C-alpha positions as CSV (number, residue, x, y, z in Angstrom):
1,M,24.8,-3.2,44.5
2,G,26.4,-0.9,41.8
3,M,29.7,0.9,42.0
4,I,31.6,3.8,40.6
5,Y,35.2,3.5,39.5
6,K,37.8,5.4,37.4
7,R,39.4,4.5,34.1
8,G,42.0,7.1,33.6
9,L,40.3,10.4,34.1
10,T,36.9,9.1,33.2
11,Y,34.4,7.7,35.8
12,W,32.7,4.3,35.0
13,I,29.8,2.5,36.6
14,K,29.1,-1.1,37.3
15,Y,25.7,-2.7,38.1
16,Y,23.9,-5.9,37.7
17,Q,20.8,-7.3,35.9
18,N,19.6,-10.8,36.5
19,G,23.0,-11.5,38.1
20,K,24.9,-10.4,35.1
21,P,27.3,-7.4,35.5
22,F,27.2,-4.4,33.1
23,F,30.0,-1.9,32.7
24,E,29.3,1.6,31.3
25,S,31.0,4.8,30.8
26,S,29.7,8.0,32.3
27,K,31.8,9.9,29.6
28,S,32.5,12.3,32.3
29,K,35.4,13.2,34.5
30,K,32.8,14.2,37.3
31,K,31.8,11.7,39.9
32,M,28.4,13.4,40.5
33,V,27.5,12.5,36.7
34,A,28.5,8.9,37.2
35,S,26.5,8.6,40.4
36,T,23.4,10.1,38.6
37,L,23.8,7.6,35.7
38,L,24.1,4.7,38.1
39,K,20.9,5.7,40.0
40,Q,19.2,5.9,36.7
41,R,20.2,2.5,35.6
42,E,19.4,0.9,39.0
43,G,16.1,2.6,38.8
44,D,15.3,1.2,35.4
45,I,16.3,-2.3,36.5
46,S,14.2,-2.2,39.6
47,Q,11.2,-1.5,37.4
48,G,11.9,-4.3,35.1
49,K,13.3,-2.1,32.3
50,I,16.2,-2.7,30.1
51,P,19.2,-0.6,30.8
52,G,19.3,2.5,28.6
53,F,22.6,1.9,27.1
54,Y,21.3,-1.1,25.3
55,F,19.0,1.2,23.2
56,E,21.9,3.6,22.6
57,R,23.5,0.9,20.6
58,V,20.6,0.2,18.3
59,T,21.0,2.2,14.8
60,F,18.6,3.1,12.2
61,K,20.2,0.7,9.8
62,E,19.4,-2.2,12.1
63,L,15.8,-1.1,12.4
64,A,15.5,-0.8,8.6
65,K,17.0,-4.4,8.3
66,D,14.4,-5.8,10.7
67,F,11.6,-3.9,8.8
68,L,12.6,-5.4,5.4
69,R,12.9,-8.8,7.0
70,D,9.3,-8.5,8.4
71,Y,8.2,-7.7,4.6
72,E,9.9,-10.9,3.5
73,I,8.8,-13.2,6.1
74,N,5.2,-12.1,5.5
75,K,5.6,-12.1,1.7
76,K,4.3,-8.4,1.4
77,K,3.9,-7.7,-2.3
78,S,4.9,-4.0,-1.7
79,I,8.4,-4.8,-0.7
80,V,9.8,-3.0,-3.7
81,K,8.1,0.4,-2.5
82,A,9.3,-0.3,1.0
83,K,13.0,-0.6,-0.2
84,T,12.5,2.6,-2.1
85,S,11.3,4.4,1.0
86,I,14.2,3.0,3.0
87,N,16.5,4.4,0.4
88,H,15.1,8.0,0.9
89,L,15.2,7.7,4.7
90,N,18.8,6.6,4.5
91,K,19.8,9.9,3.4
92,S,19.0,11.5,6.8
93,F,18.9,8.7,9.2
94,K,21.6,6.2,7.9
95,D,24.1,7.0,10.4
96,M,21.8,7.8,13.3
97,K,21.1,5.9,16.6
98,A,17.5,5.0,16.9
99,N,17.0,6.7,20.1
100,R,18.1,10.1,18.5
101,I,15.4,9.9,15.9
102,N,12.8,12.5,17.3
103,T,10.2,14.8,15.9
104,I,12.6,17.6,15.4
105,E,14.8,15.2,13.1
106,I,11.7,13.9,11.4
107,N,10.4,17.4,10.6
108,A,13.8,18.3,9.1
109,Y,13.5,15.2,6.9
110,I,10.1,16.3,5.8
111,Q,11.4,19.6,4.9
112,S,14.3,18.2,2.9
113,R,11.9,16.0,0.9
114,L,9.7,18.8,0.1
115,D,12.5,20.9,-1.1
116,E,13.5,18.0,-3.4
117,G,10.0,18.3,-5.0
118,A,8.5,15.1,-3.4
119,A,4.7,14.8,-3.3
120,N,2.9,14.7,0.1
121,G,1.8,11.2,-0.5
122,T,5.2,10.1,-1.3
123,I,6.6,11.5,1.9
124,N,3.7,10.0,4.0
125,R,4.6,6.4,2.5
126,E,8.2,7.1,3.7
127,L,7.0,8.3,7.1
128,A,4.8,5.2,7.5
129,A,7.8,3.1,6.8
130,L,9.7,4.9,9.5
131,K,7.0,4.5,12.0
132,R,6.5,0.8,11.2
133,M,10.2,0.0,11.7
134,M,10.2,1.9,14.9
135,N,7.1,-0.1,16.1
136,I,8.6,-3.3,15.2
137,G,11.8,-2.4,17.3
138,A,9.7,-1.5,20.2
139,R,7.5,-4.7,20.1
140,Q,10.6,-7.1,20.0
141,T,11.7,-9.2,22.9
142,P,13.9,-7.7,24.1
143,P,12.9,-4.4,22.6
144,K,15.4,-2.3,20.5
145,V,13.4,0.8,20.9
146,D,12.2,2.2,24.3
147,R,10.0,5.0,22.7
148,V,8.5,5.7,19.3
149,A,8.8,9.3,18.3
150,Y,5.6,11.3,17.2
151,I,5.7,11.3,13.4
152,P,3.5,14.1,11.8
153,M,1.9,13.1,8.6
154,L,1.2,15.6,5.8
155,K,-2.2,16.4,4.1
156,E,-2.9,14.6,1.0
157,N,-5.1,15.9,-1.8
158,N,-4.0,13.8,-4.8
159,A,-7.0,11.4,-5.2
160,R,-7.8,10.8,-8.9
161,K,-11.3,11.6,-9.8
162,G,-11.4,10.2,-13.5
163,F,-14.2,7.9,-14.6
164,F,-15.8,6.8,-17.9
165,E,-19.3,8.0,-19.0
166,H,-21.0,5.0,-20.8
167,D,-20.6,6.5,-24.3
168,E,-16.8,7.1,-23.7
169,F,-16.3,3.6,-22.7
170,L,-18.1,2.3,-25.9
171,K,-16.0,4.7,-28.2
172,V,-12.8,3.7,-26.7
173,R,-13.5,-0.1,-26.6
174,D,-14.5,0.1,-30.2
175,K,-11.2,1.5,-31.2
176,L,-9.1,-1.1,-29.2
177,P,-7.6,-4.3,-30.7
178,C,-9.7,-7.4,-30.4
179,Y,-7.6,-8.9,-27.7
180,L,-8.0,-5.9,-25.5
181,K,-11.8,-5.5,-25.8
182,G,-12.7,-8.1,-23.4
183,L,-10.1,-6.9,-20.9
184,M,-11.6,-3.4,-20.9
185,T,-15.2,-4.7,-20.5
186,F,-14.2,-6.7,-17.4
187,G,-12.6,-3.7,-15.9
188,Y,-15.6,-1.5,-16.6
189,K,-18.2,-4.0,-15.2
190,L,-16.4,-5.6,-12.3
191,G,-14.0,-2.9,-11.3
192,W,-11.0,-5.4,-10.8
193,R,-7.5,-4.2,-10.9
194,V,-5.7,-4.7,-14.2
195,S,-3.3,-7.2,-12.8
196,E,-6.3,-9.2,-11.5
197,I,-7.8,-9.4,-14.9
198,T,-4.7,-10.0,-17.0
199,G,-3.6,-12.8,-14.5
200,L,-7.0,-14.5,-14.7
201,T,-6.4,-18.3,-15.7
202,W,-9.0,-20.8,-17.0
203,S,-8.6,-22.7,-13.7
204,Q,-10.3,-19.8,-12.0
205,V,-13.2,-19.9,-14.5
206,D,-16.5,-22.0,-14.2
207,R,-18.0,-21.5,-17.6
208,V,-20.9,-23.8,-16.8
209,R,-22.2,-21.6,-13.9
210,G,-20.8,-18.3,-15.1
211,V,-18.4,-17.7,-12.2
212,V,-14.9,-16.5,-11.9
213,R,-13.0,-16.5,-8.6
214,L,-9.8,-15.1,-7.2
215,E,-8.1,-17.3,-4.6
216,P,-6.9,-15.9,-1.2
217,G,-3.3,-14.4,-1.8
218,E,-4.0,-13.6,-5.5
219,T,-5.5,-10.2,-4.7
220,K,-3.9,-7.0,-3.3
221,N,-5.8,-7.4,0.0
222,D,-5.0,-11.1,0.1
223,E,-8.8,-11.9,0.4
224,G,-10.6,-14.3,-2.1
225,R,-13.3,-13.2,-4.4
226,T,-16.1,-15.0,-6.2
227,V,-18.1,-13.0,-8.9
228,Y,-21.0,-14.2,-11.1
229,L,-21.0,-12.9,-14.7
230,D,-23.8,-11.2,-16.6
231,T,-24.7,-12.1,-20.1
232,E,-22.1,-10.0,-22.0
233,L,-19.2,-11.2,-19.6
234,K,-20.2,-14.8,-20.2
235,E,-20.1,-14.3,-23.9
236,I,-16.6,-12.8,-23.6
237,I,-15.5,-15.9,-21.7
238,N,-17.0,-18.2,-24.2
239,T,-15.3,-16.3,-27.0
240,Q,-12.0,-16.4,-25.3
241,W,-12.5,-20.1,-24.7
242,E,-13.3,-20.8,-28.5
243,L,-10.2,-18.8,-29.4
244,R,-8.2,-21.0,-27.1
245,K,-9.6,-24.2,-28.7
246,Q,-8.6,-22.8,-32.2
247,S,-5.0,-21.9,-31.1
248,Q,-2.2,-24.5,-31.4
249,R,-0.9,-23.4,-28.1
250,V,-2.3,-24.5,-24.6
251,L,-3.0,-21.1,-23.0
252,H,-3.5,-20.9,-19.4
253,Y,-4.5,-17.2,-19.4
254,V,-8.1,-16.0,-20.2
255,F,-6.8,-12.9,-22.0
256,P,-3.5,-13.8,-23.7
257,N,-1.3,-11.1,-25.5
258,R,-1.6,-10.4,-29.1
259,T,0.8,-13.2,-30.1
260,E,-1.0,-15.6,-27.7
261,T,2.3,-16.7,-26.1
262,D,1.8,-15.1,-22.5
263,Y,-0.5,-12.8,-20.5
264,I,-0.9,-9.2,-21.5
265,K,2.0,-7.2,-19.9
266,D,2.0,-3.6,-21.4
267,F,-0.7,-2.2,-23.7
268,R,0.0,1.6,-23.1
269,S,0.6,2.5,-26.7
270,Q,-2.6,0.7,-27.8
271,W,-4.6,2.1,-25.0
272,N,-3.4,5.8,-25.9
273,K,-4.1,5.3,-29.6
274,A,-7.7,4.3,-28.8
275,F,-8.3,7.3,-27.0
276,K,-6.8,9.5,-29.7
277,D,-8.9,7.7,-32.4
278,A,-12.1,7.9,-30.4
279,K,-11.5,11.6,-29.6
280,V,-12.0,11.0,-26.0
281,E,-10.0,12.6,-23.1
282,R,-7.3,10.0,-22.2
283,K,-7.9,8.2,-18.8
284,L,-6.3,5.5,-16.8
285,F,-7.3,1.8,-16.9
286,H,-7.7,2.4,-13.0
287,D,-10.4,4.8,-13.8
288,L,-12.7,1.8,-14.9
289,R,-12.4,0.6,-11.3
290,R,-13.8,3.9,-10.2
291,T,-16.5,3.8,-12.8
292,A,-17.6,0.3,-11.9
293,V,-18.2,1.3,-8.3
294,R,-20.2,4.3,-9.2
295,N,-22.2,2.5,-11.8
296,M,-23.0,-0.4,-9.2
297,V,-24.1,2.2,-6.7
298,R,-26.3,4.0,-9.4
299,A,-27.8,0.4,-10.2
300,G,-28.9,0.1,-6.7
301,I,-26.5,-2.7,-5.8
302,P,-26.1,-2.7,-2.0
303,E,-22.7,-1.1,-1.1
304,G,-21.6,-4.3,0.7
305,V,-22.2,-6.5,-2.3
306,A,-20.4,-3.9,-4.6
307,M,-17.4,-4.0,-2.4
308,K,-17.3,-7.8,-2.6
309,I,-17.3,-7.6,-6.3
310,S,-14.7,-4.7,-6.7
311,G,-12.5,-6.1,-4.0
312,H,-12.5,-3.0,-1.8
313,K,-11.6,-4.0,1.8
314,T,-12.3,-0.7,3.4
315,R,-15.3,1.7,3.5
316,S,-13.0,4.8,3.2
317,V,-11.5,3.7,-0.2
318,F,-14.8,2.7,-1.5
319,E,-16.4,6.0,-0.8
320,R,-13.4,7.8,-2.4
321,Y,-14.1,5.8,-5.6
322,N,-18.0,6.5,-5.4
323,I,-17.7,9.6,-7.3
324,V,-20.5,12.0,-8.0
325,S,-20.4,13.4,-11.5
326,G,-22.0,16.5,-13.1
327,A,-24.9,14.4,-14.4
328,D,-25.6,13.1,-10.8
329,L,-25.8,16.6,-9.6
330,R,-28.0,17.6,-12.4
331,E,-30.3,14.8,-11.9
332,A,-30.5,15.7,-8.2
333,A,-31.7,19.2,-9.2
334,F,-34.4,17.9,-11.6
335,K,-35.6,15.4,-9.0
336,Q,-36.0,18.1,-6.3
337,E,-37.7,20.4,-8.7
338,K,-40.2,17.7,-9.6
339,Y,-40.9,17.1,-6.0
340,L,-41.4,20.7,-5.1
341,N,-43.7,21.4,-8.1
342,G,-45.7,18.3,-7.1
């Protein structure tokens, strides 16, 4: 049984959960307010709920700390981006209690970030971090959050659509330094991320069978990948192996840097110069990834196989990279005309 009593002019309540007494201020001089609060707490306890005052103690800062700890425990590679999101969220929610974070406050945060010039995609990553930390709090035992607020997301329309036509690829590759030519060809044919190619070591290469593999945990989606090389890629691997044998250093990386001392870290200046010399509109290395997807689909490779080669885990992202060019549309028009005339 609970009870109501006074401390000075303020009414307090006392109640029990699992035999343990809890004391809580009603923050009011009116006994009716304290009586209502006591009934609410006893009702929560009778339903197996944690008393509401517990949630009122949890702060945004505490949820953010648990969120980053979850990243560290699971060794997530995007922890730097997560910390950046927290830094922005701190500006609005740093001193706020977790149970005070509602849709109204979230909309105010969105507006403030838009006023600062932040892109919709950037804001969505921050809102996703906020939702994740609140979900972590709600799933803990005992929970730290009794409800997760509705978090509206902004519409994104920032998907890049760059890709290489084959003649553009050849022109640019021809202007690159020799140590970057093989790197670009791997990106063009396999659609791997630049970090996956620059980080490729000889222990991941089977030169006899013509196979390269990425072990689980070495890729962005943490899934392993095994790819068979075509004739050109085999020749590149063999060339790199001969260069390794001629070098006085024992190099672990298939594509070492210009001085053959480490893996390739930054080649932006050489990349930009090659486009300028080739008189081709500048593109990103990541555009090779989109190009590889498109070329594999054009070549009639089943989409499931193409996804295994490029390392796309979800169909939605793969479809976003399977870009239709003007040439594709023209070819469709010619094919339809030929069919109708026949």
